[in-house]
PALUMMI-387871 format. One record per residue (C-alpha): residue number from 1; residue in one letter; y, z negated, x negated. Coordinates in steps of 0.5 Angstrom, whole numbers. Each point is the difference from the previous one (the first is absolute). Last residue first. Layout:
% residues N
{num=NUM | residuo=a | y=Y | z=Z | x=X}
...
This chain:
% residues 118
{num=118 | residuo=i | y=243 | z=-183 | x=-232}
{num=117 | residuo=v | y=-7 | z=0 | x=-2}
{num=116 | residuo=q | y=0 | z=-3 | x=-7}
{num=115 | residuo=p | y=-6 | z=1 | x=-4}
{num=114 | residuo=l | y=-4 | z=-6 | x=-2}
{num=113 | residuo=v | y=0 | z=-1 | x=-8}
{num=112 | residuo=k | y=6 | z=3 | x=0}
{num=111 | residuo=l | y=3 | z=-6 | x=-5}
{num=110 | residuo=r | y=5 | z=-2 | x=6}
{num=109 | residuo=v | y=-5 | z=1 | x=6}
{num=108 | residuo=l | y=-5 | z=-5 | x=-4}
{num=107 | residuo=l | y=6 | z=-4 | x=-1}
{num=106 | residuo=f | y=2 | z=0 | x=8}
{num=105 | residuo=i | y=-7 | z=-1 | x=2}
{num=104 | residuo=l | y=-1 | z=-6 | x=-5}
{num=103 | residuo=a | y=7 | z=-3 | x=3}
{num=102 | residuo=t | y=-3 | z=1 | x=7}
{num=101 | residuo=y | y=-6 | z=-4 | x=-2}
{num=100 | residuo=g | y=4 | z=-6 | x=-4}
{num=99 | residuo=l | y=4 | z=0 | x=7}
{num=98 | residuo=a | y=-6 | z=-1 | x=4}
{num=97 | residuo=v | y=-3 | z=-5 | x=-4}
{num=96 | residuo=l | y=6 | z=-4 | x=-1}
{num=95 | residuo=f | y=1 | z=0 | x=8}
{num=94 | residuo=q | y=-7 | z=-2 | x=1}
{num=93 | residuo=k | y=1 | z=-6 | x=-5}
{num=92 | residuo=a | y=7 | z=-2 | x=3}
{num=91 | residuo=l | y=-3 | z=0 | x=7}
{num=90 | residuo=d | y=-6 | z=-4 | x=-2}
{num=89 | residuo=k | y=5 | z=-5 | x=-4}
{num=88 | residuo=h | y=3 | z=0 | x=6}
{num=87 | residuo=t | y=-6 | z=-3 | x=4}
{num=86 | residuo=f | y=-5 | z=3 | x=6}
{num=85 | residuo=p | y=-4 | z=-5 | x=2}
{num=84 | residuo=q | y=-6 | z=2 | x=1}
{num=83 | residuo=p | y=-4 | z=3 | x=6}
{num=82 | residuo=k | y=-7 | z=3 | x=-1}
{num=81 | residuo=t | y=0 | z=7 | x=-4}
{num=80 | residuo=l | y=0 | z=7 | x=3}
{num=79 | residuo=g | y=5 | z=2 | x=4}
{num=78 | residuo=m | y=6 | z=-5 | x=-3}
{num=77 | residuo=r | y=-2 | z=2 | x=-7}
{num=76 | residuo=v | y=0 | z=7 | x=1}
{num=75 | residuo=g | y=6 | z=0 | x=4}
{num=74 | residuo=v | y=4 | z=-5 | x=-6}
{num=73 | residuo=h | y=-2 | z=6 | x=-5}
{num=72 | residuo=m | y=2 | z=6 | x=4}
{num=71 | residuo=l | y=7 | z=-4 | x=2}
{num=70 | residuo=v | y=1 | z=-1 | x=-7}
{num=69 | residuo=l | y=-2 | z=7 | x=-3}
{num=68 | residuo=g | y=5 | z=2 | x=6}
{num=67 | residuo=l | y=6 | z=-5 | x=-2}
{num=66 | residuo=v | y=-1 | z=4 | x=-7}
{num=65 | residuo=n | y=1 | z=7 | x=2}
{num=64 | residuo=t | y=5 | z=-2 | x=5}
{num=63 | residuo=g | y=4 | z=-4 | x=-5}
{num=62 | residuo=l | y=-1 | z=5 | x=-6}
{num=61 | residuo=y | y=4 | z=5 | x=5}
{num=60 | residuo=a | y=5 | z=-5 | x=2}
{num=59 | residuo=v | y=2 | z=-1 | x=-7}
{num=58 | residuo=y | y=0 | z=7 | x=-2}
{num=57 | residuo=i | y=4 | z=2 | x=7}
{num=56 | residuo=a | y=5 | z=-6 | x=-2}
{num=55 | residuo=p | y=1 | z=2 | x=-7}
{num=54 | residuo=e | y=2 | z=7 | x=3}
{num=53 | residuo=f | y=4 | z=-3 | x=5}
{num=52 | residuo=w | y=4 | z=-5 | x=-3}
{num=51 | residuo=d | y=6 | z=4 | x=-2}
{num=50 | residuo=r | y=2 | z=0 | x=7}
{num=49 | residuo=r | y=1 | z=-7 | x=1}
{num=48 | residuo=f | y=0 | z=-3 | x=7}
{num=47 | residuo=l | y=-3 | z=6 | x=4}
{num=46 | residuo=a | y=-4 | z=2 | x=-6}
{num=45 | residuo=v | y=-5 | z=-6 | x=1}
{num=44 | residuo=l | y=-1 | z=3 | x=7}
{num=43 | residuo=t | y=-1 | z=6 | x=-2}
{num=42 | residuo=a | y=-5 | z=-3 | x=-5}
{num=41 | residuo=a | y=-4 | z=-3 | x=5}
{num=40 | residuo=c | y=0 | z=7 | x=3}
{num=39 | residuo=w | y=-2 | z=4 | x=-6}
{num=38 | residuo=a | y=-5 | z=-5 | x=-2}
{num=37 | residuo=i | y=-4 | z=1 | x=7}
{num=36 | residuo=p | y=0 | z=6 | x=0}
{num=35 | residuo=i | y=-3 | z=1 | x=-7}
{num=34 | residuo=n | y=-5 | z=-5 | x=1}
{num=33 | residuo=v | y=-3 | z=3 | x=6}
{num=32 | residuo=f | y=-1 | z=7 | x=2}
{num=31 | residuo=a | y=2 | z=3 | x=-7}
{num=30 | residuo=d | y=-3 | z=-6 | x=-4}
{num=29 | residuo=n | y=-6 | z=-2 | x=4}
{num=28 | residuo=w | y=-3 | z=7 | x=-1}
{num=27 | residuo=w | y=-4 | z=0 | x=-6}
{num=26 | residuo=t | y=-3 | z=-7 | x=2}
{num=25 | residuo=l | y=0 | z=-6 | x=-4}
{num=24 | residuo=p | y=7 | z=-2 | x=-2}
{num=23 | residuo=s | y=0 | z=-5 | x=6}
{num=22 | residuo=l | y=4 | z=0 | x=6}
{num=21 | residuo=l | y=-5 | z=3 | x=5}
{num=20 | residuo=f | y=-6 | z=-4 | x=-3}
{num=19 | residuo=g | y=4 | z=-6 | x=1}
{num=18 | residuo=v | y=1 | z=2 | x=7}
{num=17 | residuo=f | y=-8 | z=1 | x=1}
{num=16 | residuo=a | y=-1 | z=-7 | x=-4}
{num=15 | residuo=i | y=4 | z=-4 | x=5}
{num=14 | residuo=l | y=-3 | z=4 | x=6}
{num=13 | residuo=s | y=-7 | z=-2 | x=-3}
{num=12 | residuo=g | y=2 | z=-7 | x=-1}
{num=11 | residuo=l | y=2 | z=-1 | x=7}
{num=10 | residuo=v | y=-6 | z=3 | x=3}
{num=9 | residuo=p | y=-4 | z=-4 | x=-6}
{num=8 | residuo=r | y=3 | z=-6 | x=2}
{num=7 | residuo=r | y=1 | z=0 | x=8}
{num=6 | residuo=r | y=-8 | z=-1 | x=1}
{num=5 | residuo=p | y=0 | z=-6 | x=-4}
{num=4 | residuo=e | y=7 | z=-2 | x=4}
{num=3 | residuo=e | y=-3 | z=1 | x=6}
{num=2 | residuo=n | y=-3 | z=-8 | x=1}
{num=1 | residuo=m | y=-4 | z=0 | x=7}
């Protein structure tokens, strides 16, 4: 018996869950997940160039949010659809959608449409 059909939904769920933890869709993930990851990444960058700490923390924070959205999409797609080849075009499209979503949230906070929590 082929185990692959049973493993795909489990693996997809796990990937989607990790994506959810990293995504900007929860109120608590920044304090407990994204900011500590961004701080650690920026600290590693600062070992080489101290003046890059601040830009690195912003880039790493944005990266965790985008990665979370992409992982959620990949996990849901893996868990709910039949196996399909995953192309570079698919990944680029998912990355651009996640980046656009993150930019929209950033813009809404800057325009004070959404409250700034931190």
